[in-house]
C-alpha positions in Angstrom: -13.1 25.0 100.1 -15.9 25.9 98.5 -19.3 23.4 99.9 -22.4 23.5 97.5 -25.0 24.1 100.7 -28.2 25.5 98.1 -27.9 25.9 94.3 -30.1 29.0 92.8 -30.0 29.0 88.8 -27.1 29.2 86.4 -27.1 33.2 85.7 -26.1 31.8 82.6 -23.0 43.7 76.0 -25.7 66.4 68.8 -23.0 68.6 69.6 -20.4 67.0 68.3 -18.5 70.2 66.5 -16.5 70.4 69.6 -15.3 67.0 69.8 -14.8 66.2 66.3 -13.7 69.8 64.8 -15.0 69.2 61.8 -19.2 68.8 60.0 -21.9 67.9 62.4 -23.4 64.3 62.4 -25.1 63.2 59.4 -27.9 61.2 59.0 -26.9 59.8 55.5 -23.1 59.3 55.9 -21.6 56.6 54.4 -20.4 54.3 56.5 -16.5 54.2 57.3 -13.8 52.9 55.5 -11.3 51.0 56.6 -9.3 51.7 60.2 -11.2 54.6 61.2 -14.3 55.1 63.8 -17.9 55.3 63.8 -19.5 57.3 66.0 -23.6 56.7 66.2 -26.4 58.7 68.0 -29.3 57.0 69.5 -30.9 58.2 66.6 -28.7 56.7 64.1 -27.3 59.3 63.1 -23.5 58.8 61.9 -19.6 60.3 61.5 -16.8 58.8 61.5 -13.2 59.8 62.1 -9.5 58.1 62.3 -7.9 57.3 65.6 -5.7 60.2 65.4 -8.3 63.0 65.2 -11.2 61.9 67.6 -9.7 64.6 69.8 -12.0 64.9 73.8 -14.6 62.1 73.8 -17.2 62.4 75.9 -19.8 60.1 75.3 -23.3 61.4 76.3 -22.8 65.0 76.6 -21.3 65.2 72.6 -24.9 63.6 72.0 -22.5 59.9 71.2 -24.3 56.7 71.9 -22.1 54.2 70.3 -18.8 53.8 69.0 -17.6 51.1 66.5 -13.8 50.4 65.0 -14.3 49.0 60.7 -10.6 48.2 59.8 -8.4 45.9 59.3 -7.4 43.5 62.4 -4.1 42.6 64.0 -4.0 38.2 63.8 -2.7 38.5 67.2 -2.1 35.5 69.0 -5.0 32.9 69.2 -6.5 33.5 73.0 -6.9 30.0 74.9 -9.9 30.0 76.8 -13.0 32.2 77.6 -14.3 33.0 81.5 -18.0 33.7 81.5 -19.0 36.0 85.0 -22.5 35.3 86.6 -23.0 38.8 85.6 -22.5 39.1 82.0 -19.2 39.5 81.7 -17.0 37.8 79.6 -13.2 37.6 79.1 -11.1 35.9 77.1 -8.0 35.2 77.7 -5.9 31.8 78.9 -5.7 30.7 82.7 -2.5 31.2 84.9 -3.0 29.3 87.8 -5.5 29.5 90.8 -5.4 29.2 94.6 -8.2 28.1 96.7 -12.2 30.2 95.9 -9.7 32.2 92.9 -8.5 32.1 89.3 -5.6 34.0 87.9 -6.5 35.4 84.8 -5.0 37.3 81.8 -6.5 38.5 79.9 -5.8 39.2 75.4 -5.9 42.7 76.8 -2.9 42.5 78.3 -4.0 42.7 82.3 -3.9 39.9 85.2 -7.3 39.7 86.8 -8.2 37.7 90.3 -11.5 36.7 90.0 -13.3 34.7 92.7 -15.2 31.4 92.3 -18.4 33.3 93.2 -18.2 35.3 90.2 -17.6 32.8 87.6 -20.8 31.3 85.4 -18.4 28.7 83.0 -14.9 28.9 81.8 -14.4 27.1 78.2 -11.4 26.3 75.9 -12.8 26.8 72.6 -9.9 25.4 70.9 -9.6 22.1 72.7 -13.6 20.8 71.9 -15.0 19.9 67.8 -17.5 22.0 66.9 -20.6 19.5 68.1 -18.7 19.1 71.6 -18.5 22.8 72.1 -22.9 22.5 70.9 -24.1 19.8 73.4 -21.8 22.8 76.4 -24.7 22.6 79.3 -24.5 23.2 83.1 -25.8 20.9 85.3 -29.0 20.7 86.9 -27.6 20.9 90.0 -24.2 21.4 91.0 -21.1 22.2 89.3 -19.8 20.5 85.7 -16.6 19.8 84.1 -16.2 18.7 80.4 -12.6 16.2 81.6 -10.9 15.5 77.9 -10.0 12.1 77.9 -8.0 10.5 75.8 -10.3 10.8 72.7 -13.2 11.7 74.7 -15.1 14.8 76.8 -16.3 13.1 79.4 -19.3 14.6 81.8 -18.1 15.4 85.5 -20.8 16.1 88.1 -20.0 17.2 91.7 -19.0 20.1 93.5 -15.9 22.5 92.5 -13.3 22.7 95.9 -10.7 25.0 94.7 -8.4 26.4 91.7 -4.6 25.3 92.4 -1.7 26.0 89.5 -1.9 22.5 88.8 -5.7 22.4 88.2 -9.3 22.1 89.4 -10.3 19.9 92.5 -13.5 18.6 92.2 -15.4 16.5 94.2 -17.8 14.7 91.7 -18.6 10.5 90.4 -15.0 9.7 90.3 -13.9 11.0 94.0 -12.3 13.7 94.7 -9.8 14.2 92.6 -7.6 17.2 90.8 -7.9 17.8 86.9 -5.3 19.0 85.5 -5.6 22.3 83.1 -4.5 20.8 79.8 -7.6 18.0 80.5 -10.7 20.9 81.3 -12.6 21.3 78.4 -14.9 23.4 80.2 -15.9 23.9 83.6 -19.7 25.2 84.4 -20.0 27.1 88.1 -23.3 27.1 90.1 -24.5 30.0 91.6 -24.8 29.1 95.5 -26.7 32.9 95.4 -27.6 35.9 93.5 -24.3 38.0 92.7 -24.7 41.0 94.8 -25.1 44.4 92.0 -21.5 45.4 91.2 -20.3 48.6 92.0 -20.2 50.8 88.9 -16.6 51.8 87.8 -15.5 55.3 87.5 -16.4 57.2 84.8 -19.1 57.3 81.9 -20.7 53.4 81.7 -20.0 51.7 78.7 -20.6 48.5 77.9 -18.1 46.8 75.6 -18.2 44.2 73.2 -14.6 43.4 72.0 -13.3 41.1 68.5 -12.1 38.6 70.7 -15.3 37.7 72.2 -14.6 39.6 75.4 -18.5 41.8 76.6 -16.9 44.3 79.7 -18.9 46.8 81.9 -16.0 49.5 82.2 -15.5 53.3 82.9 -14.7 55.7 80.2 -11.8 57.5 81.6 -10.7 59.5 77.7 -10.2 58.4 74.5 -6.4 58.7 72.8 -5.2 58.3 69.3 -3.9 54.5 70.3 -8.0 53.4 72.4 -9.7 54.0 75.2 -8.6 54.5 78.6 -11.1 52.6 80.9 -11.5 52.1 84.9 -12.4 48.5 85.4 -12.5 47.2 89.0 -9.4 45.6 90.6 -7.2 47.0 87.5 -5.5 50.0 88.4 -6.1 50.7 84.6 -7.4 49.0 81.0 -6.7 50.2 77.9 -8.3 49.3 74.7 -7.1 49.7 71.4 -9.2 50.9 68.8 -8.6 47.6 66.8 -10.0 45.2 69.8 -12.7 46.9 69.8 -15.8 45.8 67.7 -18.2 48.6 69.9 -18.8 50.5 73.0 -22.1 51.6 74.1 -23.7 54.2 76.4 -24.7 51.8 79.2 -27.3 54.5 80.7 -30.6 52.9 80.4 -31.7 54.5 77.0 -31.6 51.6 75.0 -31.3 48.3 75.7 -30.5 44.5 73.5 -33.8 42.7 72.0 -30.8 39.8 72.2 -30.5 40.2 75.8 -34.2 39.8 76.8 -35.6 36.4 76.3 -38.7 35.5 73.8 -42.1 35.2 75.0 -42.7 32.3 72.4 -40.2 30.5 69.9 -41.2 28.7 66.4 -37.8 27.4 65.8 -37.0 26.3 62.3 -37.2 22.2 61.7 -35.5 20.1 59.1 -39.1 18.3 58.1 -41.2 21.1 58.9 -42.8 19.1 61.6 -41.9 18.8 65.4 -40.4 15.7 65.2 -37.9 16.5 62.8 -34.4 17.5 63.8 -34.6 21.4 64.4 -32.5 24.9 64.9 -33.4 26.7 68.4 -32.6 30.3 67.9 -29.2 31.0 69.5 -28.3 34.5 71.3 -25.5 37.0 70.1 -24.3 33.7 67.7 -24.9 31.9 64.2 -27.6 29.1 64.7 -25.0 27.1 63.9 -23.1 28.5 66.9 -20.1 31.2 64.7 -20.0 34.8 65.0 -22.5 36.9 63.7 -20.9 37.6 60.5 -22.9 39.2 57.1 -21.2 40.5 53.9 -17.9 40.3 56.1 -19.0 42.7 58.9 -18.6 41.2 62.5 -21.9 41.9 64.6 -21.2 41.5 68.5 -25.3 41.2 69.4 -27.8 39.6 67.5 -30.4 36.4 67.3 -29.0 33.6 65.1 -32.5 31.7 63.3 -33.2 29.0 60.3 -36.0 29.6 58.6 -38.7 29.3 59.4 -38.7 31.4 62.7 -40.8 33.2 64.9 -39.8 35.1 68.1 -42.3 37.3 69.7 -42.0 39.4 72.7 -44.8 41.0 75.4 -43.9 44.8 75.7 -45.7 44.7 79.2 -42.6 42.2 80.3 -40.2 43.8 78.9 -41.7 47.4 80.2 -40.7 45.5 83.8 -37.4 44.7 83.2 -35.5 47.5 84.5 -32.2 46.6 82.5 -30.9 49.3 79.8 -27.7 48.0 77.6 -27.2 46.0 80.3 -27.4 47.8 83.5 -28.5 46.1 86.6 -29.3 49.0 88.7 -30.2 51.5 86.2 -34.0 52.2 84.8 -35.1 51.7 81.3 -37.4 54.2 79.6 -40.2 52.8 78.1 -39.4 51.3 74.8 -40.3 53.9 71.5 -38.6 52.4 69.0 -36.7 49.3 67.2 -33.8 49.5 65.1 -31.0 46.9 63.6 -30.0 44.6 60.7 -30.7 41.7 59.0 -28.8 39.7 56.6 -27.9 35.6 55.7 -25.1 34.4 57.7 -21.6 34.3 55.8 -20.7 30.5 57.4 -23.1 29.8 54.0 -20.1 30.6 52.4 -18.9 27.2 52.8 -22.0 25.6 51.6 -23.3 24.1 48.5 -26.5 26.6 48.6 -26.5 30.3 50.0 -29.5 30.8 51.5 -32.6 33.0 50.3 -35.4 33.9 53.0 -37.7 36.8 53.7 -37.6 39.0 56.8 -41.2 40.8 58.5 -41.3 42.3 61.4 -44.8 42.7 63.2 -46.4 45.4 65.4 -49.5 43.8 67.4 -50.3 41.6 64.5 -50.0 44.4 62.0 -46.9 44.1 59.6 -44.2 46.8 59.9 -41.7 46.1 57.4 -41.0 43.4 54.9 -37.2 42.8 53.6 -38.3 40.8 50.3 -35.6 38.8 49.6 -32.0 38.5 50.8 -29.9 36.2 49.9 -26.3 34.8 50.6 -23.2 36.4 50.3 -25.5 40.0 50.4 -24.4 42.9 52.7 -26.2 43.4 56.1 -29.5 45.6 55.1 -31.0 47.8 57.8 -34.5 47.8 58.9 -35.9 51.1 59.0 -36.8 52.6 62.5 -39.9 50.8 63.6 -42.2 52.7 65.9 -43.7 50.8 69.1 -44.7 53.6 71.6 -48.2 51.7 72.6 -47.4 48.3 71.2 -48.0 44.9 73.2 -46.3 42.8 71.3 -43.4 42.5 69.3 -43.1 39.6 66.5 -40.1 38.8 64.3 -40.4 36.4 61.8 -38.4 34.9 58.8 -39.7 32.5 56.7 -38.0 30.8 53.5 -38.3 32.1 50.0 -37.8 29.5 47.4 -38.4 25.7 47.3 -35.2 24.9 49.3 -34.9 25.9 53.3 -31.7 24.4 52.7 -28.5 27.3 54.6 -31.4 29.4 55.5 -29.4 30.7 58.2 -30.8 33.9 58.9 -29.2 36.6 61.3 -31.4 39.5 63.3 -28.4 42.1 64.3 -27.6 44.6 67.1 -31.9 45.0 67.3 -31.6 48.1 69.6 -34.6 49.2 71.7 -34.4 52.6 72.1 -36.4 54.2 75.0 -38.3 57.3 75.0 -40.2 59.3 77.4 
């Protein structure tokens, strides 16, 4: 049984010759054809290989910082739910059952996990909720919160989560102490009772993985085969990730940071009427501004920021340097930031709207314009930023402005923005 004694804030992814047995990484390499793997260095040099020809991958020892799969993916069975953990990881899959403080979870990759109530930040059954309901999901200001599917309504129940069971969730709340059946749970937010302990690093080369089903994992790389990555993961004897399930695996050694993982110091959001009284579009982390997967030109991106023009997001580098967080690793120091790279584009969600959107992306460093995209229109492929020098910078600002008279469907995405560390 669990009681809420105190509540803290809710903790709301050179040397390739031996690896490839082929030519070294080339800076002007074209994007991989369908069903191939893309290997990338921190300097942005690319090489492509088929899974069968990958060979003996060693990541850092071979100069590889990122590995991603590009190609067709099997449809598979739609996942039932997603559980988010306090350390930023998340698993897509289905609830198997529970007992007391333990939730039994079957991941979409196959393995079954035993998750402690003290590890869990939230649980969401996305297929049971409409888009507007999902957009309204927020944790309680204090304590736990369950979204109850009651007839045609979604009712918010605040209280204290006491236990999991095979039947459902035992919650002591405004309706009294009762078990809500799993079939009637739309979402669940669990308040952290204390700061989570730093997780024990898994054996092997540390990786941060973003999967096509929305999972985000921190695991230890063991080896690569023709079928996928063999990994170590706490509580599992072995974890295998097929290549077609992989969006990207990143070397989690502190040599870079995802900008989307760092909250901006200031955000000026788009507004329907251009003033503070109109309908606003707050920026979203790792989602489009309308809450969908980041998708531009048919390519999915696991990381990025979704905004609606006009928009301005600012970061202060003194604050960034103080955060020793490399690629999501809480226990590894991050090198000083010296470069920004990434992609931009209008989200593919505009393909279903009458207007397709047209915007202009700009990057400012210490108030000076460093890059202007020119006109970017909906339906176009993602546009790569040049590598922007940030050495000695104090402030970074990402601006998206309307480029034509109408700002309808100006759903802009900053994609896979990476702060590369340096000496």
